TIVEXTI-546263 format. One record per residue (C-alpha): residue number from 0; x, y, z. Coordinates in steps of 0.001 Angstrom, whole numbers. Example, Ala and Ser with C-alpha at 12.3 -4.5 7.8 and 13.67 -1.06 7.14 Angstrom:
# residues 2
+-----+---------+---------+---------+
: pos :      xx :      yy :      zz :
+-----+---------+---------+---------+
:   0 :   12300 :   -4500 :    7800 :
:   1 :   13670 :   -1060 :    7140 :
+-----+---------+---------+---------+
This chain:
# residues 434
+-----+---------+---------+---------+
: pos :      xx :      yy :      zz :
+-----+---------+---------+---------+
:   0 :  122882 :   86225 :   56998 :
:   1 :  124316 :   89551 :   55989 :
:   2 :  127725 :   90374 :   57490 :
:   3 :  127704 :   92426 :   60700 :
:   4 :  123980 :   91942 :   61139 :
:   5 :  123018 :   91070 :   64688 :
:   6 :  120566 :   88337 :   65578 :
:   7 :  117316 :   89276 :   67316 :
:   8 :  118079 :   87282 :   70465 :
:   9 :  121549 :   88817 :   70803 :
:  10 :  120113 :   92309 :   70440 :
:  11 :  117460 :   91561 :   73052 :
:  12 :  120149 :   90380 :   75462 :
:  13 :  121963 :   93694 :   75011 :
:  14 :  118736 :   95605 :   75557 :
:  15 :  118005 :   93733 :   78782 :
:  16 :  121544 :   94346 :   80002 :
:  17 :  120737 :   98089 :   79970 :
:  18 :  117948 :   97816 :   82540 :
:  19 :  117420 :   96440 :   86036 :
:  20 :  114350 :   96027 :   88266 :
:  21 :  113268 :   99308 :   89826 :
:  22 :  113209 :   99842 :   93609 :
:  23 :  110209 :   98704 :   95629 :
:  24 :  107752 :  100615 :   97760 :
:  25 :  104465 :  100021 :   99529 :
:  26 :  101018 :  100515 :   98055 :
:  27 :   97476 :   99885 :   99233 :
:  28 :   96045 :   96614 :   98022 :
:  29 :   93001 :   98401 :   96615 :
:  30 :   95198 :  100258 :   94128 :
:  31 :   97588 :   97424 :   93334 :
:  32 :   95995 :   95930 :   90219 :
:  33 :   98666 :   95446 :   87542 :
:  34 :  101573 :   96143 :   89886 :
:  35 :  104388 :   93629 :   90304 :
:  36 :  105010 :   92080 :   93708 :
:  37 :  108476 :   92812 :   95094 :
:  38 :  108536 :   90099 :   97773 :
:  39 :  106875 :   86755 :   98401 :
:  40 :  103420 :   87290 :   99905 :
:  41 :  101991 :   84960 :  102558 :
:  42 :   98486 :   84736 :  103989 :
:  43 :   98186 :   86495 :  107332 :
:  44 :   94845 :   84800 :  108072 :
:  45 :   93068 :   81597 :  107097 :
:  46 :   90254 :   81624 :  104539 :
:  47 :   87565 :   81014 :  105606 :
:  48 :   88431 :   81970 :  109174 :
:  49 :   85800 :   79634 :  110666 :
:  50 :   83764 :   76551 :  109745 :
:  51 :   80818 :   77792 :  107702 :
:  52 :   77748 :   76574 :  105830 :
:  53 :   78208 :   75889 :  102145 :
:  54 :   74434 :   75757 :  101537 :
:  55 :   71223 :   77257 :  102865 :
:  56 :   69709 :   74614 :  105122 :
:  57 :   69856 :   73224 :  108631 :
:  58 :   72921 :   72734 :  110805 :
:  59 :   72753 :   69307 :  112465 :
:  60 :   74804 :   66639 :  114180 :
:  61 :   75702 :   63694 :  111962 :
:  62 :   75070 :   61350 :  114884 :
:  63 :   71377 :   62359 :  114764 :
:  64 :   71033 :   61132 :  111176 :
:  65 :   70039 :   57485 :  110643 :
:  66 :   72896 :   55501 :  109083 :
:  67 :   70489 :   53900 :  106585 :
:  68 :   69605 :   57294 :  105104 :
:  69 :   65972 :   57233 :  106251 :
:  70 :   64209 :   60418 :  107337 :
:  71 :   64288 :   61831 :  110824 :
:  72 :   62482 :   64704 :  112575 :
:  73 :   64566 :   67237 :  114519 :
:  74 :   63511 :   70193 :  116663 :
:  75 :   64440 :   73609 :  115211 :
:  76 :   65943 :   75795 :  117952 :
:  77 :   67198 :   78917 :  116191 :
:  78 :   68577 :   80726 :  113162 :
:  79 :   72113 :   81608 :  112041 :
:  80 :   72759 :   84152 :  109293 :
:  81 :   76002 :   85385 :  107810 :
:  82 :   77473 :   88186 :  109878 :
:  83 :   78341 :   88869 :  113490 :
:  84 :   76539 :   87022 :  116265 :
:  85 :   76864 :   84267 :  118848 :
:  86 :   74859 :   81294 :  117548 :
:  87 :   73322 :   78889 :  120004 :
:  88 :   74720 :   75398 :  120067 :
:  89 :   73107 :   72352 :  118491 :
:  90 :   72295 :   69577 :  120920 :
:  91 :   70975 :   66024 :  120463 :
:  92 :   67819 :   65925 :  118340 :
:  93 :   68118 :   69589 :  117392 :
:  94 :   68640 :   71589 :  114185 :
:  95 :   69348 :   75247 :  113455 :
:  96 :   68360 :   77113 :  110322 :
:  97 :   71550 :   78367 :  108654 :
:  98 :   72343 :   80491 :  105623 :
:  99 :   75244 :   80115 :  103209 :
: 100 :   78454 :   81551 :  104657 :
: 101 :   77168 :   81655 :  108250 :
: 102 :   79402 :   80170 :  110961 :
: 103 :   78581 :   76602 :  111933 :
: 104 :   77005 :   76570 :  115423 :
: 105 :   78809 :   74744 :  118255 :
: 106 :   77933 :   71063 :  118261 :
: 107 :   76951 :   70905 :  114579 :
: 108 :   79140 :   69112 :  112081 :
: 109 :   76944 :   69002 :  108972 :
: 110 :   74434 :   71051 :  106984 :
: 111 :   71361 :   69540 :  105317 :
: 112 :   70344 :   71627 :  102261 :
: 113 :   66858 :   73059 :  102712 :
: 114 :   65635 :   71380 :   99518 :
: 115 :   66308 :   67988 :  101169 :
: 116 :   63943 :   68715 :  104057 :
: 117 :   60214 :   69033 :  104700 :
: 118 :   60625 :   72839 :  104516 :
: 119 :   61478 :   72653 :  100816 :
: 120 :   62819 :   76178 :  100582 :
: 121 :   63341 :   79332 :  102595 :
: 122 :   61115 :   82287 :  101671 :
: 123 :   62251 :   85783 :  102584 :
: 124 :   59979 :   87358 :  105173 :
: 125 :   57928 :   84176 :  105726 :
: 126 :   57045 :   83304 :  109346 :
: 127 :   59101 :   80555 :  110961 :
: 128 :   56438 :   78930 :  113057 :
: 129 :   57513 :   75322 :  112602 :
: 130 :   59322 :   73860 :  115549 :
: 131 :   60579 :   70783 :  113756 :
: 132 :   61925 :   69711 :  110402 :
: 133 :   61955 :   66354 :  108639 :
: 134 :   65269 :   65495 :  107013 :
: 135 :   64443 :   63464 :  103936 :
: 136 :   67911 :   62323 :  102875 :
: 137 :   71258 :   61733 :  104495 :
: 138 :   73412 :   64684 :  103317 :
: 139 :   76986 :   65323 :  102530 :
: 140 :   78582 :   67575 :  105127 :
: 141 :   78109 :   70808 :  103103 :
: 142 :   80539 :   72555 :  105421 :
: 143 :   83476 :   74732 :  104433 :
: 144 :   86185 :   74069 :  106979 :
: 145 :   88274 :   76861 :  108466 :
: 146 :   91357 :   77290 :  106276 :
: 147 :   89926 :   75027 :  103583 :
: 148 :   90744 :   77615 :  100903 :
: 149 :   93881 :   79222 :  102368 :
: 150 :   95715 :   78535 :  105606 :
: 151 :   97551 :   81208 :  107539 :
: 152 :  101138 :   81297 :  106298 :
: 153 :  100377 :   79848 :  102841 :
: 154 :  102342 :   81374 :   99948 :
: 155 :   99938 :   83368 :   97770 :
: 156 :  102280 :   85123 :   95322 :
: 157 :  105951 :   84942 :   94471 :
: 158 :  108012 :   88059 :   94008 :
: 159 :  107854 :   88992 :   90333 :
: 160 :  104133 :   88225 :   90011 :
: 161 :  101812 :   90705 :   88343 :
: 162 :   98752 :   91360 :   90480 :
: 163 :   95539 :   90266 :   88784 :
: 164 :   92001 :   90897 :   90019 :
: 165 :   91613 :   87330 :   91435 :
: 166 :   94974 :   87612 :   93204 :
: 167 :   93946 :   90955 :   94711 :
: 168 :   90817 :   89211 :   95990 :
: 169 :   92792 :   86318 :   97485 :
: 170 :   95182 :   88709 :   99223 :
: 171 :   92306 :   90795 :  100579 :
: 172 :   90538 :   87711 :  101933 :
: 173 :   93714 :   86610 :  103688 :
: 174 :   94209 :   89927 :  105467 :
: 175 :   96591 :   91913 :  103261 :
: 176 :   96269 :   95702 :  103440 :
: 177 :   99552 :   97159 :  102128 :
: 178 :  102064 :   95255 :  100035 :
: 179 :  105502 :   95861 :   98568 :
: 180 :  105541 :   96311 :   94802 :
: 181 :  108070 :   97508 :   92258 :
: 182 :  107834 :  101126 :   91248 :
: 183 :  106033 :  101525 :   87962 :
: 184 :  108510 :  102600 :   85250 :
: 185 :  108205 :  105944 :   83508 :
: 186 :  108806 :  105615 :   79755 :
: 187 :  109469 :  108679 :   77610 :
: 188 :  108331 :  108241 :   73996 :
: 189 :  109831 :  110545 :   71357 :
: 190 :  109024 :  110375 :   67661 :
: 191 :  111380 :  112108 :   65245 :
: 192 :  111002 :  113564 :   61774 :
: 193 :  110556 :  117042 :   60283 :
: 194 :  107595 :  115701 :   58328 :
: 195 :  105622 :  114845 :   61489 :
: 196 :  102725 :  116931 :   62785 :
: 197 :  101097 :  116281 :   66182 :
: 198 :   97698 :  114592 :   66200 :
: 199 :   95052 :  117163 :   65288 :
: 200 :   97511 :  119562 :   63666 :
: 201 :   96994 :  120958 :   60176 :
: 202 :   99092 :  119228 :   57523 :
: 203 :  101227 :  121256 :   55177 :
: 204 :  102925 :  120073 :   51998 :
: 205 :  105021 :  116970 :   52584 :
: 206 :  103779 :  116506 :   56144 :
: 207 :  102052 :  113564 :   57831 :
: 208 :  100440 :  113066 :   61209 :
: 209 :  102630 :  111491 :   63874 :
: 210 :  101313 :  107961 :   64438 :
: 211 :  104360 :  106299 :   65994 :
: 212 :  104273 :  108509 :   69083 :
: 213 :  100676 :  107701 :   70101 :
: 214 :  101078 :  104051 :   69097 :
: 215 :  104248 :  103428 :   71121 :
: 216 :  102914 :  105412 :   74071 :
: 217 :   99819 :  103210 :   74074 :
: 218 :  101963 :  100086 :   73797 :
: 219 :  104060 :  101193 :   76774 :
: 220 :  100910 :  101831 :   78815 :
: 221 :   99574 :   98410 :   77855 :
: 222 :  102895 :   96997 :   79056 :
: 223 :  102385 :   98416 :   82557 :
: 224 :  104382 :  101647 :   82331 :
: 225 :  103543 :  105268 :   82956 :
: 226 :  104266 :  107338 :   79841 :
: 227 :  105340 :  110847 :   78950 :
: 228 :  105257 :  111841 :   75277 :
: 229 :  107782 :  114342 :   73976 :
: 230 :  107661 :  115588 :   70429 :
: 231 :  107428 :  114908 :   67650 :
: 232 :  110798 :  116595 :   67173 :
: 233 :  112277 :  117787 :   63898 :
: 234 :  115396 :  116388 :   62281 :
: 235 :  117503 :  118855 :   64251 :
: 236 :  120101 :  117442 :   66665 :
: 237 :  119550 :  120318 :   69099 :
: 238 :  115812 :  119624 :   69208 :
: 239 :  116383 :  115926 :   69844 :
: 240 :  118954 :  116617 :   72568 :
: 241 :  116492 :  118974 :   74245 :
: 242 :  113789 :  116291 :   74209 :
: 243 :  116214 :  113700 :   75573 :
: 244 :  117261 :  116095 :   78333 :
: 245 :  113618 :  116736 :   79184 :
: 246 :  113066 :  112980 :   79509 :
: 247 :  116103 :  112610 :   81762 :
: 248 :  115216 :  115589 :   83975 :
: 249 :  111622 :  114371 :   84158 :
: 250 :  112721 :  111122 :   85749 :
: 251 :  112290 :  108727 :   82840 :
: 252 :  113450 :  105171 :   83485 :
: 253 :  113507 :  104338 :   79771 :
: 254 :  113572 :  106458 :   76602 :
: 255 :  112075 :  105054 :   73399 :
: 256 :  112534 :  106965 :   70152 :
: 257 :  111074 :  106170 :   66752 :
: 258 :  112742 :  107140 :   63496 :
: 259 :  116024 :  108725 :   62536 :
: 260 :  118107 :  105593 :   63030 :
: 261 :  118665 :  104549 :   59396 :
: 262 :  121599 :  105596 :   57241 :
: 263 :  119969 :  108596 :   55574 :
: 264 :  121474 :  112073 :   55490 :
: 265 :  118795 :  113469 :   57843 :
: 266 :  118689 :  110616 :   60343 :
: 267 :  118967 :  112704 :   63469 :
: 268 :  119246 :  109858 :   65983 :
: 269 :  122396 :  108547 :   64342 :
: 270 :  123822 :  112061 :   64290 :
: 271 :  123164 :  112602 :   68002 :
: 272 :  124528 :  109178 :   68893 :
: 273 :  127721 :  109909 :   66997 :
: 274 :  128257 :  113492 :   68202 :
: 275 :  127335 :  113410 :   71890 :
: 276 :  129384 :  112117 :   74777 :
: 277 :  129485 :  111838 :   78549 :
: 278 :  131279 :  115173 :   78900 :
: 279 :  128126 :  116880 :   77637 :
: 280 :  125839 :  114770 :   79811 :
: 281 :  124706 :  112912 :   76722 :
: 282 :  125319 :  109543 :   75160 :
: 283 :  127233 :  106647 :   76646 :
: 284 :  127259 :  102994 :   75641 :
: 285 :  126074 :  103860 :   72120 :
: 286 :  125407 :  100795 :   69991 :
: 287 :  124116 :  101415 :   66457 :
: 288 :  123480 :   98210 :   64567 :
: 289 :  121470 :   96299 :   62003 :
: 290 :  119282 :   93527 :   63393 :
: 291 :  118272 :   90511 :   61346 :
: 292 :  114554 :   91241 :   61292 :
: 293 :  112088 :   92560 :   58735 :
: 294 :  110764 :   95144 :   59124 :
: 295 :  112865 :   96780 :   61811 :
: 296 :  116438 :   96241 :   60657 :
: 297 :  117972 :   99576 :   61823 :
: 298 :  118263 :   99687 :   65629 :
: 299 :  120319 :  101465 :   68253 :
: 300 :  120627 :  101499 :   72000 :
: 301 :  122508 :  103741 :   74400 :
: 302 :  122226 :  105687 :   77644 :
: 303 :  121366 :  109361 :   77720 :
: 304 :  122606 :  110905 :   80924 :
: 305 :  122465 :  107407 :   82405 :
: 306 :  118905 :  106687 :   81228 :
: 307 :  118546 :  103601 :   78975 :
: 308 :  117588 :  104627 :   75456 :
: 309 :  116157 :  102349 :   72755 :
: 310 :  116117 :  103850 :   69269 :
: 311 :  113589 :  102093 :   67048 :
: 312 :  113054 :  102519 :   63301 :
: 313 :  110417 :  104862 :   61924 :
: 314 :  108503 :  102381 :   59776 :
: 315 :  105278 :  101888 :   61777 :
: 316 :  105204 :   98086 :   61566 :
: 317 :  108945 :   97928 :   62227 :
: 318 :  108571 :  100326 :   65155 :
: 319 :  105764 :   98295 :   66695 :
: 320 :  107456 :   94936 :   66135 :
: 321 :  110660 :   96355 :   67626 :
: 322 :  108735 :   97603 :   70636 :
: 323 :  107217 :   94184 :   71260 :
: 324 :  110484 :   92316 :   70773 :
: 325 :  112791 :   94710 :   72642 :
: 326 :  111081 :   97549 :   74517 :
: 327 :  108339 :   95495 :   76138 :
: 328 :  110796 :   92963 :   77614 :
: 329 :  112853 :   95932 :   78878 :
: 330 :  109738 :   97333 :   80564 :
: 331 :  109046 :   93885 :   82034 :
: 332 :  112561 :   93845 :   83486 :
: 333 :  112146 :   97343 :   84948 :
: 334 :  108878 :   96257 :   86539 :
: 335 :  110585 :   93222 :   88049 :
: 336 :  108202 :   90894 :   86241 :
: 337 :  109280 :   87318 :   86863 :
: 338 :  112193 :   88475 :   89051 :
: 339 :  112431 :   87131 :   92604 :
: 340 :  113285 :   89470 :   95469 :
: 341 :  116946 :   88470 :   95359 :
: 342 :  117156 :   89164 :   91623 :
: 343 :  116915 :   85567 :   90440 :
: 344 :  114187 :   84350 :   88081 :
: 345 :  110979 :   83709 :   89988 :
: 346 :  109480 :   80231 :   90039 :
: 347 :  105943 :   81583 :   90258 :
: 348 :  103442 :   83156 :   87917 :
: 349 :  104977 :   85173 :   85041 :
: 350 :  108389 :   83501 :   85423 :
: 351 :  107977 :   81798 :   82045 :
: 352 :  107115 :   85123 :   80429 :
: 353 :  110259 :   86727 :   81861 :
: 354 :  112574 :   83937 :   80690 :
: 355 :  110949 :   83280 :   77329 :
: 356 :  112470 :   86179 :   75371 :
: 357 :  116011 :   84952 :   76004 :
: 358 :  115142 :   81526 :   74602 :
: 359 :  113092 :   82835 :   71688 :
: 360 :  112185 :   86466 :   71172 :
: 361 :  108436 :   86333 :   71545 :
: 362 :  107832 :   88942 :   74222 :
: 363 :  104374 :   88506 :   75748 :
: 364 :  101564 :   86097 :   74880 :
: 365 :  102176 :   83951 :   71822 :
: 366 :  100572 :   80937 :   70180 :
: 367 :  101516 :   78280 :   67664 :
: 368 :   99027 :   78573 :   64817 :
: 369 :   98646 :   77189 :   61320 :
: 370 :   98990 :   79379 :   58264 :
: 371 :   95741 :   79486 :   56293 :
: 372 :   97585 :   80887 :   53275 :
: 373 :  101182 :   80966 :   52166 :
: 374 :  103581 :   83906 :   51982 :
: 375 :  107259 :   84580 :   51403 :
: 376 :  109779 :   85632 :   54050 :
: 377 :  113148 :   87365 :   53578 :
: 378 :  116143 :   85068 :   53845 :
: 379 :  118342 :   85554 :   56887 :
: 380 :  115884 :   87736 :   58828 :
: 381 :  113198 :   87136 :   61408 :
: 382 :  110020 :   88281 :   59704 :
: 383 :  107395 :   90110 :   61803 :
: 384 :  104280 :   89945 :   59636 :
: 385 :  100863 :   91318 :   60680 :
: 386 :   98360 :   88449 :   60447 :
: 387 :   94656 :   88091 :   61114 :
: 388 :   92383 :   85232 :   62095 :
: 389 :   90594 :   83348 :   59346 :
: 390 :   88879 :   79976 :   59411 :
: 391 :   91484 :   77415 :   60307 :
: 392 :   94438 :   79692 :   60979 :
: 393 :   96062 :   83018 :   60131 :
: 394 :   96831 :   84893 :   56943 :
: 395 :   98632 :   88156 :   56131 :
: 396 :   96549 :   91163 :   57167 :
: 397 :   98008 :   93299 :   54359 :
: 398 :  101327 :   94829 :   53406 :
: 399 :  104022 :   94089 :   55973 :
: 400 :  104922 :   97804 :   55984 :
: 401 :  101328 :   99056 :   56251 :
: 402 :   99929 :  100673 :   59390 :
: 403 :   96431 :   99666 :   58274 :
: 404 :   97551 :   96024 :   58154 :
: 405 :   98920 :   96347 :   61679 :
: 406 :   95657 :   97905 :   62877 :
: 407 :   93673 :   95033 :   61323 :
: 408 :   96008 :   92356 :   62645 :
: 409 :   95346 :   89942 :   65495 :
: 410 :   99037 :   89211 :   65876 :
: 411 :  102515 :   89268 :   64397 :
: 412 :  103685 :   86050 :   62776 :
: 413 :  107368 :   85583 :   63609 :
: 414 :  109005 :   83573 :   60853 :
: 415 :  112552 :   82317 :   61618 :
: 416 :  115476 :   83612 :   59516 :
: 417 :  116044 :   80219 :   57879 :
: 418 :  112492 :   80033 :   56462 :
: 419 :  111965 :   81719 :   53092 :
: 420 :  108524 :   80359 :   52327 :
: 421 :  105561 :   79783 :   54626 :
: 422 :  103103 :   77356 :   53090 :
: 423 :   99449 :   76863 :   53932 :
: 424 :   99258 :   74424 :   56827 :
: 425 :  102679 :   75304 :   58259 :
: 426 :  102780 :   76042 :   61989 :
: 427 :  103976 :   79570 :   62783 :
: 428 :  104627 :   81378 :   66048 :
: 429 :  102253 :   84322 :   66439 :
: 430 :  102823 :   87129 :   68891 :
: 431 :   99305 :   88048 :   69967 :
: 432 :   98492 :   91745 :   69923 :
: 433 :   96674 :   93336 :   72839 :
+-----+---------+---------+---------+
């Protein structure tokens, strides 16, 4: 490895040391999808809250059914449908028509599916003139017991869990209305470069459309953050400082810049990092470094007026790979993902995702896949290579510096620094793209 080049895991640890879980507040359950729970959540009611029918059929007493499984005729005394009501009880030799989800009448302890009776099936709107029913087979109970799914007081979600649609449903069924969640982080995205023109702007000589800004903003949104885009800004230190100040004043919890962090004469991020200081309300904890990854070697981190700032390289693939390896875990930490209420790693859902980057820098979802074709990898650096699905594995999606390759990719293959050649059939770790 090159001298004074920092490993990816070490750099990630420094990034995560800049951020801490944001404060918690209450939100309505109906608007909580994607939020991160700030405290353990317990069921306030049992699900289902009463014994109910699991099938359309007849509610009966098991003692009225012959033990040998032969048929028996019972007198039908009423109907029970799902919804409010006070169903009549079931006495000896009686049966009550019952619909799926309806409460089991007093005295009944089983449901015979309608298809196992002389009725055969229920027809909407048909008259119910029969006063008896023949049960053709001894049934299973076909009853959902009260609390069979969830009992009052059961743990439904650990602090640090991201709320999914099924979890929202489980919480709603158990009586939750308002819950405590971490505040959603606000990420300011700033792209730098005098050659950059905003999307839709007319290009002059030597100019290109800003792609890093929209791409990183979208990545931050996909990572669960609210986003404000500032810029693109020119290679003018005053313009960059103004954008950074706007992010700070606007309440940003994290600033992500793209470009200007290499060693060129016009690399404005390096210039601002070197020239500013706390006396001017600017940079503290500046850390400009080279990270052992390709692409994405030039990196920096700092605080601007107290706000954590991650400076990523301008190469589009390097910028995106850097976001996934460093900025996304920082956003996860701000959201409290995988963090228990007391600040320790959660033992529930998402805990593995929160701890994984410190063991191996994979960020979010990853898979072990076989290479369908071989490729070379730079010695001493973690390679982040855009790859796409093919029959039997993955292959390079194009040039490792190409935005078109990144757009066509299904994931980023992360090749360890000690591997210089990936051969067809080798297993590689692939960071799946969203």
